[in-house]
C-alpha positions in Angstrom: -19.5 9.2 -17.0 -22.0 6.3 -16.5 -22.1 6.2 -12.7 -24.6 3.7 -11.3 -27.6 5.8 -10.3 -28.2 3.9 -7.0 -24.6 4.6 -6.0 -25.0 8.3 -6.8 -28.1 8.3 -4.5 -26.0 6.6 -1.7 -23.1 9.1 -2.1 -24.1 11.3 0.9 -24.4 8.3 3.2 -21.1 6.8 2.0 -19.5 10.2 2.5 -20.7 10.3 6.0 -19.1 6.9 6.7 -15.9 8.1 5.1 -15.7 11.3 7.3 -16.5 9.3 10.4 -13.5 7.1 9.7 -11.4 10.2 8.9 -12.3 11.7 12.3 -11.3 8.5 14.1 -8.1 7.3 12.6 -6.4 4.1 13.8 -3.0 2.8 12.8 -1.6 -0.6 11.9 -3.5 -3.4 13.6 -5.2 -1.2 16.1 -8.3 -0.7 13.9 -10.7 -1.8 16.6 -13.3 0.9 16.2 -13.0 0.9 12.4 -13.3 -2.8 12.1 -16.3 -2.9 14.4 -18.1 -0.3 12.4 -17.3 -2.0 9.1 -18.6 -5.3 10.5 -21.8 -3.7 11.9 -22.5 -2.0 8.5 -21.9 -5.2 6.6 -24.3 -7.1 8.9 -26.9 -4.3 8.4 -26.6 -4.7 4.6 -27.7 -8.4 4.9 -24.6 -10.1 3.7 -24.5 -13.8 3.7 -21.6 -13.9 6.1 -19.4 -11.4 8.1 -16.3 -12.6 9.8 -14.0 -10.6 12.0 -10.5 -11.2 13.4 -8.9 -12.3 10.2 -5.3 -11.1 10.3 -5.9 -9.8 13.9 -8.4 -7.0 13.0 -9.4 -7.7 9.4 -13.0 -8.1 8.4 -14.4 -10.3 5.6 -17.9 -10.2 4.1 -19.4 -12.7 1.7 -22.2 -11.8 -0.8 -23.7 -14.7 -2.9 -25.2 -14.0 -6.3 -28.5 -15.0 -7.7 -27.4 -18.6 -8.2 -26.7 -19.1 -4.5 -23.0 -18.4 -4.9 -22.1 -21.4 -7.0 -19.4 -20.8 -9.6 -16.7 -18.2 -9.5 -15.5 -16.3 -6.4 -13.7 -13.0 -6.7 -12.4 -10.7 -3.9 -12.3 -6.9 -3.6 -10.0 -5.4 -1.1 -9.8 -2.1 0.9 -7.3 -1.0 3.5 -8.5 0.6 6.8 -5.4 1.9 8.6 -4.2 5.5 9.0 -0.8 7.0 9.5 1.2 8.6 12.4 0.9 12.1 11.0 -0.5 15.3 12.5 -3.3 16.6 10.3 -3.3 20.2 9.1 -6.3 20.2 6.8 -8.5 22.3 9.1 -11.6 20.3 7.8 -14.6 20.1 10.2 -14.1 16.3 10.1 -10.4 16.4 10.7 -8.8 13.8 13.0 -9.8 13.9 16.6 -6.7 11.9 17.6 -3.5 13.9 17.9 -0.6 12.5 15.8 -2.8 10.2 13.7 -4.6 10.9 10.4 -5.9 9.3 7.3 -3.2 10.8 5.0 -3.4 8.1 2.4 -7.1 7.8 1.7 -7.8 4.5 3.3 -10.9 6.0 4.9 -12.2 6.6 1.4 -11.2 3.1 0.2 -13.1 1.5 3.1 -16.2 3.7 2.5 -16.2 2.9 -1.2 -16.0 -0.8 -0.7 -18.8 -0.6 1.9 -21.0 1.3 -0.6 -20.3 -1.3 -3.2 -21.1 -4.1 -0.7 -24.4 -2.4 0.2 -25.4 -2.2 -3.5 -24.3 -5.7 -4.4 -26.2 -7.2 -1.4 -29.3 -5.3 -2.4 -29.3 -6.2 -6.1 -27.5 -9.6 -6.3 -27.3 -9.0 -10.0 -24.5 -11.5 -10.6 -23.8 -15.2 -10.4 -21.0 -16.5 -8.2 -19.6 -15.1 -4.9 -18.0 -11.8 -3.9 -15.7 -11.6 -1.0 -15.1 -8.1 0.4 -11.9 -7.7 2.3 -11.3 -4.9 4.8 -7.6 -5.1 5.7 -5.6 -3.5 8.6 -1.9 -2.6 8.7 -1.2 -1.8 5.1 1.1 1.1 6.2 4.1 -1.0 7.1 2.5 -3.8 9.0 1.9 -6.3 6.2 -1.8 -6.8 7.1 -2.4 -8.5 3.8 0.1 -11.2 4.6 -1.4 -11.6 8.1 -4.9 -12.1 6.6 -3.5 -14.6 4.1 -1.7 -16.5 6.9 -5.1 -16.7 8.6 -6.5 -18.6 5.7 -8.0 -15.7 3.7 -7.5 -17.3 0.3 -8.5 -20.9 1.3 -11.3 -20.4 3.8 -13.1 -18.6 1.0 -12.1 -20.2 -2.4 -11.0 -16.9 -3.9 -10.0 -17.2 -7.6 -9.2 -13.6 -8.4 -8.5 -10.5 -6.3 -8.7 -6.8 -7.1 -7.5 -3.7 -5.3 -7.8 0.1 -5.8 -6.0 3.2 -4.5 -6.8 6.8 -5.0 -4.1 8.9 -6.9 -3.6 12.6 -6.4 -2.9 14.3 -9.7 -5.2 12.2 -11.8 -8.5 13.9 -12.4 -11.5 12.5 -10.6 -13.3 10.0 -12.9 -10.1 8.8 -14.6 -7.9 5.8 -13.8 -4.4 4.5 -14.3 -3.1 0.9 -14.4 -0.4 -1.2 -16.1 0.4 -4.9 -16.6 3.3 -6.2 -14.6 5.2 -4.3 -12.0 3.2 -1.3 -10.8 4.7 -0.6 -7.4 8.1 -1.4 -5.9 9.5 -3.9 -3.4 10.3 -2.0 -0.2 13.3 -3.3 1.6 15.0 -1.8 4.6 18.6 -1.8 5.8 20.4 -1.0 9.0 24.2 -0.7 9.1 26.2 -0.4 12.3 29.8 0.6 11.8 32.2 0.1 14.7 35.5 2.0 14.7 37.7 3.3 17.5 36.6 6.4 19.4 38.8 9.0 20.8 39.6 12.7 21.1 38.7 14.8 18.0 42.1 16.5 18.2 43.9 13.1 17.8 42.1 11.5 14.8 45.2 9.5 13.9 44.6 7.5 17.1 41.0 6.6 16.1 39.1 4.8 13.4 36.4 7.3 12.6 33.1 5.6 11.9 31.7 8.9 10.6 34.3 8.9 7.8 33.6 5.3 7.1 29.9 5.9 7.0 30.3 8.8 4.7 32.2 6.7 2.2 29.5 4.0 2.5 26.7 6.5 1.7 28.6 7.6 -1.4 29.4 4.1 -2.5 25.9 2.8 -2.1 24.8 5.2 -4.9 27.0 3.1 -7.3 24.5 0.3 -7.0 22.1 2.3 -9.2 24.7 4.0 -11.3 27.2 1.3 -12.0 25.7 -2.1 -11.0 22.1 -2.2 -12.1 20.9 -2.3 -15.7 20.1 1.4 -16.4 16.7 0.3 -17.9 15.7 -1.3 -14.6 14.8 0.9 -11.7 16.4 0.8 -8.3 16.5 3.4 -5.6 18.9 3.3 -2.6 18.3 6.0 0.0 20.2 6.5 3.2 17.6 8.3 5.4 19.2 8.1 8.9 22.9 8.7 9.9 23.4 8.7 13.6 26.8 9.1 15.3 28.4 11.0 18.2 27.0 13.5 20.7 29.9 15.9 21.4 31.8 18.3 19.2 35.2 17.2 20.4 34.8 13.4 20.5 35.1 10.9 17.6 32.5 8.3 18.4 32.9 4.6 18.5 29.9 3.8 16.3 27.8 5.1 13.5 24.4 3.8 12.4 23.0 4.2 9.0 19.4 3.3 8.0 17.5 3.5 4.7 15.5 1.8 2.1 16.0 0.0 -1.2 13.2 0.1 -3.8 13.1 -2.2 -6.9 10.7 -3.3 -9.5 12.5 -6.5 -10.6 13.3 -9.6 -8.6 16.8 -9.9 -10.1 17.6 -6.3 -9.3 16.3 -6.7 -5.8 18.7 -9.6 -5.2 21.6 -7.7 -6.9 21.0 -4.6 -4.6 21.2 -6.7 -1.4 24.3 -8.6 -2.6 26.2 -5.4 -3.7 25.3 -3.5 -0.5 26.7 -6.2 1.7 29.9 -6.4 -0.4 30.4 -2.7 -0.5 29.8 -2.1 3.2 32.0 -4.9 4.5 34.9 -4.0 2.1 34.8 -0.3 2.9 34.7 -0.9 6.6 37.6 -3.4 6.4 39.6 -0.9 4.3 39.4 1.6 7.1 40.1 -0.9 9.8 36.5 -0.8 11.1 33.8 -3.5 11.2 30.3 -3.3 9.9 27.1 -5.3 10.6 24.3 -5.2 8.1 20.7 -6.0 8.8 18.9 -6.3 5.5 15.2 -6.6 5.9 13.0 -7.8 3.0 9.8 -5.8 3.0 6.8 -5.8 0.7 7.3 -7.6 -2.6 6.8 -5.9 -6.0 3.1 -5.2 -6.7 2.8 -6.9 -10.1 -0.5 -7.0 -12.0 -1.5 -10.1 -13.9 -2.0 -9.6 -17.7 -5.5 -11.0 -18.2 -7.0 -9.4 -15.0 -5.4 -6.0 -15.9 -7.0 -6.1 -19.4 -10.3 -6.9 -17.7 -9.8 -4.0 -15.2 -9.1 -1.6 -18.0 -12.3 -2.7 -19.8 -14.4 -2.1 -16.6 -12.7 1.2 -15.9 -13.3 2.4 -19.4 -17.0 1.5 -19.0 -17.1 3.9 -16.1 -14.8 6.7 -17.2 -15.0 6.4 -21.0 -12.4 5.9 -23.7 -9.3 7.9 -23.2 -9.9 8.3 -19.5 -7.9 5.2 -18.5 -4.2 5.2 -18.8 -3.3 1.5 -19.5 0.5 2.2 -19.2 0.9 4.4 -16.2 4.5 4.8 -15.0 5.4 2.5 -12.1 5.7 4.0 -8.7 8.6 3.3 -6.3 6.3 3.4 -3.3 5.2 0.0 -1.9 1.9 -1.7 -1.3 1.1 -4.9 0.6 -1.6 -5.9 -1.9 1.5 -7.4 -3.5 1.1 -10.4 -1.2 -2.4 -11.1 -2.5 -1.2 -10.9 -6.1 1.4 -13.5 -5.3 -1.4 -15.8 -4.1 -4.0 -15.2 -6.8 -4.3 -13.5 -10.2 -5.6 -10.0 -10.0 -5.1 -6.3 -10.7 -4.5 -3.1 -8.7 -5.8 0.2 -10.2 -5.3 3.9 -9.4 -8.4 6.1 -9.3 -8.0 9.8 -9.7 -8.2 12.0 -6.5 -8.0 15.2 -8.4 -5.8 18.2 -7.5 -5.2 17.3 -3.9 -2.1 17.3 -1.6 0.0 14.2 -2.1 -0.3 11.0 -0.2 1.2 10.9 3.3 1.1 14.7 3.4 -0.5 16.4 6.5 -2.7 18.5 4.2 -4.0 15.5 2.2 -7.7 14.7 2.1 -9.6 12.0 0.2 -11.8 13.6 -2.5 -15.4 12.6 -1.8 -16.3 13.2 -5.5 -14.4 9.9 -6.1 -16.9 7.9 -4.1 -19.5 7.2 -6.8 -16.8 6.5 -9.3 -15.0 4.0 -7.1 -18.1 2.3 -6.0 -19.3 2.0 -9.6 -16.0 0.5 -10.6 -16.4 -2.2 -7.9 -20.0 -3.0 -8.9 -19.3 -3.1 -12.6 -16.3 -5.3 -12.1 -18.4 -7.8 -10.2 -21.4 -7.7 -12.6 -19.1 -8.0 -15.6 -16.9 -10.8 -14.3 -19.9 -12.9 -13.1 -23.0 -11.8 -15.1 -26.4 -13.1 -13.9 -27.9 -15.6 -16.3 
């Protein structure tokens, strides 16, 4: 595996940054310590510009190539935020903050992009400009959109954008990617069913919202089984069902919450339309009423064809032939890098984390053996996209 030698030499230093981030996790937009350390490191590397406060706590660094930065501008993005999970790894660098941990590897993503920025700033072996993006609030806060709304794509004339995420189960040194939809749109729904409460011994005098809600839960599964094209993925999951607080009382209300995941814009629209029709008609049939709050979340993460082909070429240069899956199965998890791909052409790639616990699991840990691999991918992407003349 042709890892860049200088990055292999830097691996211990980059690992130390990663473990420091891991010990000090911050969630959503509250990445104050992380953002400050990222900015300080970028400044110490001698970047041409370091800007903080983009999208509240986002950090942007600019590295100009040997031609003074004229020509193409590409962006590389890492996410910085952690999750509200209690860590159980027992590692010496485990989270020092109760109830918060880096359970998705964003500590590693941040460290790898920092390592690449250090190398690129030292060598400048490219023409054009590299914009390194350190983003808060990927885990449900739409930090990518906040940075875009703050002028990320226009303040720096970004032409292409690339992202990377570790992937448990893929061996370290291997990659997975695909053209088109890679990760799902992540919508949320909240349904409030209002019936008529009363004594549990006299159900005929009530309109039981629990019965209505139970029929709703069952009917919602018909969206996938009987409404959507069976060749197009859709997941409808009711994850919360709240009603009542006494064994002998039929409650007045029931609340259902859940998520809808889709990989196709048409199916996404269909799912919302069918859910609203089903819920309202079922409630009406029982004499109850229902309110539906349907919240559109992250869009589909859809890779652009040309940039995906280029990312495969670069990844194969690092991993070797046969070590990059160019048609990895799409995931129904979400990713707010989708907003960046709506603004500019680009590609999002998975890098193997080895045989680790799964993402968002309290026993998960980023595999530090991935660091030189990921850093080399970033560096080779830049040097291949904008070769020095």
